[in-house]
DRENPA-3360 file (N, C-alpha, C; in nm, 2 decimals, always signed):
BEGIN
1 = MSEIKIVA = -2.84/+0.69/+0.53/-2.81/+0.71/+0.39/-2.89/+0.61/+0.31 ~ -2.95/+0.66/+0.20/-3.03/+0.57/+0.12/-2.94/+0.50/+0.02 ~ -2.99/+0.39/-0.03/-2.92/+0.31/-0.12/-2.91/+0.37/-0.26 ~ -2.80/+0.36/-0.33/-2.78/+0.41/-0.46/-2.80/+0.29/-0.55 ~ -2.89/+0.30/-0.65/-2.93/+0.19/-0.73/-2.84/+0.19/-0.86 ~ -2.78/+0.07/-0.88/-2.69/+0.05/-0.99/-2.72/-0.09/-1.06 ~ -2.72/-0.09/-1.19/-2.73/-0.22/-1.26/-2.59/-0.28/-1.28 ~ -2.57/-0.40/-1.23/-2.44/-0.47/-1.25/-2.45/-0.58/-1.34;
9 = TLRENFGK = -2.34/-0.62/-1.41/-2.34/-0.73/-1.50/-2.23/-0.83/-1.45 ~ -2.27/-0.96/-1.44/-2.18/-1.06/-1.41/-2.07/-1.07/-1.52 ~ -1.95/-1.09/-1.48/-1.84/-1.10/-1.58/-1.77/-1.24/-1.57 ~ -1.73/-1.29/-1.69/-1.67/-1.42/-1.69/-1.52/-1.40/-1.71 ~ -1.47/-1.30/-1.77/-1.33/-1.28/-1.80/-1.26/-1.20/-1.69 ~ -1.14/-1.25/-1.65/-1.07/-1.19/-1.54/-0.93/-1.15/-1.59 ~ -0.86/-1.08/-1.51/-0.72/-1.04/-1.54/-0.71/-0.90/-1.59 ~ -0.58/-0.86/-1.60/-0.55/-0.72/-1.64/-0.61/-0.68/-1.78;
17 = GAARKLRA = -0.60/-0.77/-1.87/-0.64/-0.74/-2.01/-0.80/-0.73/-2.01 ~ -0.87/-0.82/-1.94/-1.01/-0.81/-1.94/-1.06/-0.68/-1.87 ~ -0.99/-0.65/-1.76/-1.02/-0.52/-1.69/-1.00/-0.40/-1.77 ~ -0.89/-0.40/-1.85/-0.86/-0.29/-1.94/-0.97/-0.27/-2.05 ~ -1.02/-0.39/-2.10/-1.13/-0.38/-2.20/-1.26/-0.33/-2.14 ~ -1.28/-0.37/-2.02/-1.40/-0.32/-1.95/-1.40/-0.17/-1.93 ~ -1.28/-0.12/-1.88/-1.27/+0.03/-1.86/-1.28/+0.10/-1.99 ~ -1.23/+0.04/-2.10/-1.24/+0.11/-2.24/-1.39/+0.13/-2.28;
25 = IHQTPAVI = -1.48/+0.04/-2.23/-1.62/+0.06/-2.26/-1.70/+0.12/-2.15 ~ -1.62/+0.20/-2.06/-1.68/+0.27/-1.95/-1.75/+0.18/-1.85 ~ -1.69/+0.07/-1.82/-1.73/-0.02/-1.71/-1.62/-0.03/-1.61 ~ -1.65/-0.05/-1.48/-1.55/-0.07/-1.38/-1.56/-0.21/-1.32 ~ -1.45/-0.29/-1.32/-1.46/-0.42/-1.26/-1.48/-0.41/-1.11 ~ -1.55/-0.51/-1.06/-1.58/-0.51/-0.91/-1.59/-0.66/-0.87 ~ -1.57/-0.68/-0.74/-1.58/-0.81/-0.68/-1.67/-0.80/-0.56 ~ -1.77/-0.89/-0.54/-1.86/-0.90/-0.43/-1.82/-1.01/-0.34;
33 = YGHGHATR = -1.80/-0.98/-0.21/-1.76/-1.08/-0.11/-1.87/-1.09/+0.00 ~ -1.87/-1.20/+0.08/-1.95/-1.20/+0.20/-2.07/-1.30/+0.21 ~ -2.11/-1.32/+0.33/-2.22/-1.40/+0.37/-2.21/-1.55/+0.32 ~ -2.09/-1.60/+0.31/-2.07/-1.74/+0.28/-2.09/-1.77/+0.13 ~ -2.13/-1.67/+0.05/-2.15/-1.69/-0.09/-2.01/-1.69/-0.16 ~ -2.01/-1.76/-0.28/-1.88/-1.76/-0.35/-1.86/-1.61/-0.40 ~ -1.73/-1.58/-0.42/-1.69/-1.45/-0.47/-1.75/-1.43/-0.61 ~ -1.81/-1.31/-0.63/-1.87/-1.29/-0.76/-1.80/-1.17/-0.82;
41 = HVSLPAHE = -1.77/-1.18/-0.95/-1.71/-1.08/-1.03/-1.82/-1.01/-1.11 ~ -1.82/-0.88/-1.10/-1.92/-0.80/-1.18/-1.86/-0.68/-1.24 ~ -1.93/-0.62/-1.33/-1.89/-0.49/-1.39/-1.99/-0.39/-1.36 ~ -1.95/-0.26/-1.33/-2.05/-0.16/-1.30/-2.02/-0.04/-1.39 ~ -2.13/+0.04/-1.42/-2.11/+0.16/-1.50/-2.02/+0.25/-1.44 ~ -1.91/+0.29/-1.51/-1.80/+0.37/-1.45/-1.85/+0.51/-1.40 ~ -1.94/+0.58/-1.47/-1.98/+0.71/-1.42/-2.06/+0.70/-1.30 ~ -2.16/+0.60/-1.30/-2.24/+0.58/-1.18/-2.17/+0.54/-1.05;
49 = IALALRHK = -2.07/+0.46/-1.07/-1.99/+0.41/-0.95/-1.90/+0.53/-0.90 ~ -1.85/+0.61/-1.00/-1.77/+0.73/-0.96/-1.85/+0.82/-0.88 ~ -1.98/+0.85/-0.92/-2.07/+0.94/-0.84/-2.10/+0.88/-0.70 ~ -2.12/+0.75/-0.70/-2.15/+0.68/-0.57/-2.04/+0.68/-0.47 ~ -1.91/+0.68/-0.53/-1.80/+0.67/-0.44/-1.76/+0.81/-0.38 ~ -1.84/+0.91/-0.42/-1.82/+1.04/-0.36/-1.86/+1.04/-0.21 ~ -1.95/+0.94/-0.18/-2.00/+0.93/-0.04/-1.92/+0.82/+0.03 ~ -1.87/+0.86/+0.15/-1.79/+0.76/+0.23/-1.89/+0.65/+0.27;
57 = NALLELSI = -1.84/+0.52/+0.26/-1.92/+0.40/+0.30/-2.05/+0.40/+0.22 ~ -2.04/+0.41/+0.09/-2.16/+0.41/+0.00/-2.23/+0.28/+0.01 ~ -2.36/+0.28/+0.02/-2.44/+0.16/+0.02/-2.51/+0.15/-0.11 ~ -2.49/+0.04/-0.18/-2.54/+0.03/-0.32/-2.64/-0.08/-0.32 ~ -2.75/-0.06/-0.40/-2.84/-0.16/-0.43/-2.82/-0.21/-0.57 ~ -2.75/-0.32/-0.59/-2.72/-0.37/-0.72/-2.83/-0.46/-0.77 ~ -2.85/-0.44/-0.90/-2.95/-0.53/-0.97/-2.86/-0.62/-1.06 ~ -2.86/-0.75/-1.03/-2.78/-0.84/-1.10/-2.87/-0.95/-1.15;
65 = EGKTELVL = -2.88/-0.96/-1.29/-2.97/-1.06/-1.35/-3.11/-1.06/-1.29 ~ -3.16/-0.95/-1.26/-3.30/-0.94/-1.21/-3.31/-0.95/-1.06 ~ -3.21/-0.98/-0.99/-3.21/-0.99/-0.84/-3.14/-0.87/-0.79 ~ -3.19/-0.82/-0.67/-3.13/-0.70/-0.61/-3.05/-0.75/-0.48 ~ -2.94/-0.68/-0.46/-2.85/-0.71/-0.35/-2.80/-0.58/-0.29 ~ -2.79/-0.58/-0.16/-2.73/-0.46/-0.09/-2.58/-0.49/-0.07 ~ -2.50/-0.40/-0.11/-2.36/-0.41/-0.09/-2.30/-0.28/-0.03 ~ -2.20/-0.29/+0.04/-2.13/-0.18/+0.10/-1.99/-0.17/+0.03;
73 = VKSASKDP = -1.95/-0.05/-0.01/-1.82/-0.03/-0.07/-1.71/-0.04/+0.04 ~ -1.62/-0.14/+0.02/-1.51/-0.16/+0.12/-1.39/-0.08/+0.07 ~ -1.35/-0.09/-0.06/-1.24/-0.02/-0.10/-1.25/+0.00/-0.26 ~ -1.18/+0.10/-0.30/-1.17/+0.13/-0.45/-1.03/+0.17/-0.48 ~ -0.98/+0.12/-0.59/-0.84/+0.16/-0.63/-0.85/+0.25/-0.75 ~ -0.77/+0.36/-0.75/-0.77/+0.46/-0.86/-0.64/+0.46/-0.93 ~ -0.64/+0.50/-1.05/-0.51/+0.52/-1.12/-0.45/+0.65/-1.07 ~ -0.33/+0.65/-1.02/-0.27/+0.77/-0.96/-0.26/+0.89/-1.05;
81 = VTQIIEHV = -0.25/+0.87/-1.18/-0.24/+0.98/-1.27/-0.38/+1.03/-1.33 ~ -0.45/+0.94/-1.38/-0.58/+0.97/-1.44/-0.70/+0.98/-1.35 ~ -0.68/+0.93/-1.23/-0.78/+0.93/-1.12/-0.91/+0.84/-1.16 ~ -0.89/+0.76/-1.26/-1.00/+0.67/-1.30/-1.01/+0.55/-1.21 ~ -1.13/+0.52/-1.16/-1.14/+0.40/-1.07/-1.12/+0.28/-1.15 ~ -1.02/+0.20/-1.10/-0.97/+0.08/-1.17/-1.05/-0.04/-1.12 ~ -1.08/-0.05/-0.99/-1.14/-0.17/-0.93/-1.21/-0.13/-0.80 ~ -1.32/-0.20/-0.77/-1.40/-0.18/-0.65/-1.42/-0.31/-0.58;
89 = DLVEVIKG = -1.40/-0.31/-0.45/-1.43/-0.43/-0.36/-1.56/-0.40/-0.29 ~ -1.66/-0.49/-0.30/-1.79/-0.47/-0.23/-1.81/-0.58/-0.13 ~ -1.88/-0.55/-0.03/-1.92/-0.65/+0.07/-2.07/-0.66/+0.08 ~ -2.12/-0.78/+0.07/-2.27/-0.80/+0.07/-2.32/-0.78/+0.22 ~ -2.43/-0.71/+0.23/-2.49/-0.68/+0.36/-2.64/-0.71/+0.36 ~ -2.69/-0.73/+0.48/-2.84/-0.75/+0.49/-2.89/-0.64/+0.57 ~ -3.02/-0.60/+0.54/-3.08/-0.49/+0.62/-3.09/-0.54/+0.76 ~ -3.05/-0.45/+0.86/-3.06/-0.48/+1.00/-2.92/-0.53/+1.05;
97 = EKVHVVVP = -2.83/-0.57/+0.96/-2.70/-0.62/+1.00/-2.61/-0.51/+1.04 ~ -2.53/-0.53/+1.15/-2.44/-0.43/+1.20/-2.31/-0.45/+1.12 ~ -2.25/-0.33/+1.08/-2.12/-0.34/+1.01/-2.02/-0.24/+1.08 ~ -1.89/-0.27/+1.06/-1.79/-0.18/+1.11/-1.74/-0.09/+1.00 ~ -1.74/+0.04/+1.03/-1.71/+0.14/+0.93/-1.62/+0.24/+0.99 ~ -1.55/+0.32/+0.90/-1.47/+0.43/+0.94/-1.53/+0.56/+0.88 ~ -1.56/+0.66/+0.97/-1.63/+0.78/+0.92/-1.54/+0.90/+0.97 ~ -1.55/+1.01/+0.90/-1.48/+1.13/+0.94/-1.54/+1.20/+1.06;
105 = VHLVGEAM = -1.45/+1.28/+1.13/-1.50/+1.36/+1.24/-1.51/+1.50/+1.19 ~ -1.62/+1.57/+1.22/-1.64/+1.71/+1.18/-1.65/+1.79/+1.31 ~ -1.57/+1.90/+1.32/-1.58/+1.99/+1.43/-1.69/+2.09/+1.42 ~ -1.76/+2.11/+1.53/-1.87/+2.20/+1.54/-1.84/+2.30/+1.65 ~ -1.85/+2.43/+1.62/-1.82/+2.53/+1.72/-1.69/+2.60/+1.69 ~ -1.65/+2.69/+1.78/-1.53/+2.77/+1.77/-1.43/+2.75/+1.88 ~ -1.30/+2.75/+1.86/-1.21/+2.74/+1.96/-1.18/+2.88/+2.03 ~ -1.13/+2.87/+2.15/-1.09/+3.00/+2.22/-1.00/+3.08/+2.14;
113 = SGTVVDLE = -1.00/+3.21/+2.15/-0.91/+3.30/+2.08/-0.77/+3.26/+2.11 ~ -0.68/+3.25/+2.01/-0.54/+3.22/+2.03/-0.52/+3.07/+2.03 ~ -0.62/+2.99/+2.01/-0.60/+2.84/+2.01/-0.66/+2.78/+1.88 ~ -0.62/+2.66/+1.85/-0.68/+2.58/+1.74/-0.70/+2.44/+1.80 ~ -0.80/+2.37/+1.73/-0.82/+2.23/+1.77/-0.75/+2.14/+1.68 ~ -0.66/+2.06/+1.73/-0.58/+1.97/+1.65/-0.65/+1.83/+1.66 ~ -0.69/+1.78/+1.54/-0.76/+1.65/+1.54/-0.65/+1.54/+1.54 ~ -0.65/+1.46/+1.64/-0.56/+1.34/+1.65/-0.62/+1.23/+1.57;
121 = HKTVKLEA = -0.75/+1.22/+1.56/-0.82/+1.12/+1.48/-0.91/+1.19/+1.38 ~ -0.88/+1.20/+1.25/-0.96/+1.26/+1.16/-1.08/+1.17/+1.12 ~ -1.07/+1.04/+1.15/-1.17/+0.94/+1.13/-1.18/+0.86/+1.25 ~ -1.30/+0.80/+1.28/-1.32/+0.71/+1.39/-1.39/+0.58/+1.34 ~ -1.37/+0.47/+1.41/-1.43/+0.34/+1.38/-1.56/+0.34/+1.45 ~ -1.67/+0.30/+1.38/-1.80/+0.29/+1.44/-1.86/+0.15/+1.40 ~ -1.96/+0.11/+1.48/-2.05/+0.00/+1.45/-2.19/+0.05/+1.42 ~ -2.24/+0.03/+1.31/-2.37/+0.08/+1.27/-2.45/-0.02/+1.19;
129 = EATHVPEF = -2.58/+0.00/+1.18/-2.66/-0.08/+1.10/-2.63/-0.05/+0.95 ~ -2.62/-0.15/+0.87/-2.57/-0.13/+0.73/-2.65/-0.02/+0.65 ~ -2.78/-0.01/+0.68/-2.86/+0.09/+0.61/-2.87/+0.22/+0.68 ~ -2.80/+0.24/+0.79/-2.80/+0.37/+0.86/-2.65/+0.41/+0.90 ~ -2.56/+0.40/+0.81/-2.42/+0.44/+0.83/-2.42/+0.59/+0.82 ~ -2.37/+0.66/+0.92/-2.36/+0.81/+0.91/-2.25/+0.85/+0.82 ~ -2.26/+0.96/+0.75/-2.16/+1.01/+0.66/-2.04/+1.07/+0.75 ~ -2.07/+1.12/+0.87/-1.97/+1.17/+0.96/-2.03/+1.18/+1.10;
137 = VELRISKE = -1.94/+1.20/+1.20/-1.98/+1.22/+1.34/-1.93/+1.36/+1.38 ~ -2.00/+1.42/+1.47/-1.96/+1.56/+1.51/-1.90/+1.56/+1.65 ~ -1.81/+1.65/+1.66/-1.74/+1.68/+1.79/-1.76/+1.83/+1.82 ~ -1.84/+1.86/+1.93/-1.87/+2.00/+1.96/-1.75/+2.05/+2.05 ~ -1.70/+2.16/+2.00/-1.59/+2.23/+2.07/-1.64/+2.36/+2.13 ~ -1.57/+2.40/+2.24/-1.62/+2.51/+2.31/-1.51/+2.62/+2.32 ~ -1.56/+2.75/+2.33/-1.47/+2.86/+2.34/-1.41/+2.87/+2.48 ~ -1.46/+2.79/+2.57/-1.41/+2.79/+2.71/-1.30/+2.70/+2.73;
145 = AAAGHHYL = -1.27/+2.61/+2.63/-1.17/+2.51/+2.64/-1.03/+2.57/+2.61 ~ -0.95/+2.58/+2.71/-0.82/+2.64/+2.70/-0.72/+2.55/+2.64 ~ -0.60/+2.60/+2.60/-0.49/+2.52/+2.55/-0.46/+2.41/+2.64 ~ -0.44/+2.29/+2.58/-0.42/+2.17/+2.66/-0.54/+2.08/+2.69 ~ -0.66/+2.14/+2.66/-0.78/+2.06/+2.68/-0.79/+1.94/+2.58 ~ -0.83/+1.83/+2.63/-0.85/+1.71/+2.54/-0.99/+1.67/+2.52 ~ -1.03/+1.64/+2.40/-1.16/+1.59/+2.37/-1.14/+1.44/+2.34 ~ -1.23/+1.36/+2.41/-1.22/+1.21/+2.40/-1.33/+1.16/+2.31;
153 = AGELILPQ = -1.31/+1.03/+2.27/-1.41/+0.97/+2.18/-1.55/+0.96/+2.24 ~ -1.56/+0.95/+2.37/-1.69/+0.95/+2.43/-1.77/+1.08/+2.42 ~ -1.70/+1.19/+2.38/-1.77/+1.32/+2.36/-1.82/+1.33/+2.22 ~ -1.80/+1.24/+2.13/-1.85/+1.25/+1.99/-2.00/+1.23/+1.99 ~ -2.07/+1.30/+1.91/-2.22/+1.30/+1.90/-2.25/+1.19/+1.80 ~ -2.31/+1.08/+1.85/-2.34/+0.96/+1.76/-2.49/+0.96/+1.73 ~ -2.53/+0.92/+1.61/-2.67/+0.90/+1.58/-2.72/+0.78/+1.66 ~ -2.85/+0.78/+1.67/-2.91/+0.66/+1.74/-2.88/+0.53/+1.67;
161 = GVTLDIAA = -2.85/+0.43/+1.75/-2.82/+0.30/+1.70/-2.67/+0.28/+1.65 ~ -2.59/+0.38/+1.67/-2.45/+0.38/+1.63/-2.36/+0.37/+1.76 ~ -2.26/+0.28/+1.76/-2.18/+0.28/+1.88/-2.03/+0.29/+1.83 ~ -1.95/+0.34/+1.92/-1.81/+0.35/+1.90/-1.74/+0.22/+1.89 ~ -1.65/+0.20/+1.80/-1.57/+0.08/+1.78/-1.43/+0.10/+1.84 ~ -1.41/+0.21/+1.91/-1.29/+0.24/+1.98/-1.32/+0.27/+2.13 ~ -1.22/+0.28/+2.21/-1.24/+0.31/+2.35/-1.30/+0.45/+2.37 ~ -1.39/+0.47/+2.46/-1.45/+0.60/+2.49/-1.34/+0.70/+2.54;
169 = GELVATVV = -1.24/+0.65/+2.60/-1.13/+0.73/+2.66/-1.02/+0.77/+2.56 ~ -1.04/+0.72/+2.43/-0.94/+0.75/+2.33/-0.94/+0.90/+2.29 ~ -0.82/+0.95/+2.28/-0.80/+1.10/+2.25/-0.84/+1.12/+2.10 ~ -0.93/+1.22/+2.08/-0.98/+1.25/+1.94/-0.92/+1.38/+1.90 ~ -0.91/+1.48/+1.99/-0.86/+1.62/+1.95/-0.80/+1.68/+2.08 ~ -0.71/+1.78/+2.05/-0.65/+1.85/+2.15/-0.65/+2.00/+2.12 ~ -0.68/+2.09/+2.22/-0.67/+2.23/+2.20/-0.53/+2.27/+2.22 ~ -0.47/+2.34/+2.11/-0.33/+2.39/+2.12/-0.33/+2.54/+2.10;
177 = ETKAGAAG = -0.22/+2.60/+2.16/-0.21/+2.74/+2.15/-0.14/+2.77/+2.01 ~ -0.18/+2.88/+1.95/-0.12/+2.92/+1.82/+0.00/+3.01/+1.86 ~ +0.09/+3.04/+1.76/+0.20/+3.12/+1.78/+0.15/+3.27/+1.81 ~ +0.04/+3.31/+1.75/-0.01/+3.44/+1.77/-0.06/+3.45/+1.91 ~ -0.13/+3.34/+1.96/-0.18/+3.34/+2.10/-0.07/+3.34/+2.20 ~ +0.04/+3.27/+2.17/+0.15/+3.27/+2.26/+0.22/+3.40/+2.26 ~ +0.23/+3.47/+2.15/+0.30/+3.60/+2.14/+0.22/+3.71/+2.21 ~ +0.09/+3.70/+2.21/+0.00/+3.79/+2.28/+0.02/+3.79/+2.43;
185 = EDTPEAGP = +0.06/+3.67/+2.49/+0.08/+3.66/+2.63/+0.21/+3.71/+2.67 ~ +0.31/+3.71/+2.58/+0.45/+3.74/+2.61/+0.48/+3.89/+2.61 ~ +0.39/+3.97/+2.55/+0.41/+4.12/+2.54/+0.42/+4.18/+2.68 ~ +0.53/+4.25/+2.71/+0.54/+4.31/+2.84/+0.44/+4.42/+2.85 ~ +0.39/+4.43/+2.98/+0.30/+4.54/+3.00/+0.38/+4.67/+3.03 ~ +0.31/+4.78/+3.00/+0.38/+4.91/+3.02/+0.42/+4.93/+3.16 ~ +0.55/+4.95/+3.18/+0.60/+4.97/+3.32/+0.60/+5.11/+3.36 ~ +0.66/+5.15/+3.47/+0.67/+5.29/+3.51/+0.76/+5.37/+3.41;
193 = AAE = +0.73/+5.49/+3.39/+0.80/+5.57/+3.30/+0.94/+5.59/+3.34 ~ +1.04/+5.59/+3.25/+1.18/+5.61/+3.29/+1.20/+5.75/+3.33 ~ +1.29/+5.77/+3.43/+1.31/+5.91/+3.48/+1.43/+5.97/+3.41;
% end
């Protein structure tokens, strides 16, 4: 994933009132942590950060007072009613550094007729280079897998340089029989004609 470039402004005022004033002028308060540096409070353009947060594990290239820094979005809090981003936590990263992230699992393929694949883990933990965090990982499913088949974390398709941060034997998905599939098996076959 490429870096999203955003101009950030250092902020001096903290607290609920200062954050409200920032949001009123279409700025989002944020905090940058990491690498032994002191915690830094910045404000980000609200529209730009909202677009950046559409990507899971967004990597941002912040320009702060003429200096550029790479940061990874760790968390964001939204207003439950208006869905406006109220605050963002960022972690400073260095190119080549490994980071621990959580990414969604996408299913590829079709399940056997009469079955569905139930994801036990909709997301998995990975370790990846900060500048090469995948947006998702794939799990290939097969039409030959009958009900009761288990897909394990070791079967996930990982990009080069990415490793699982969970055990390879961890259950990721299970093939389960649908009600329609079960009903199809229970239908009695035509027997001898009644006399």
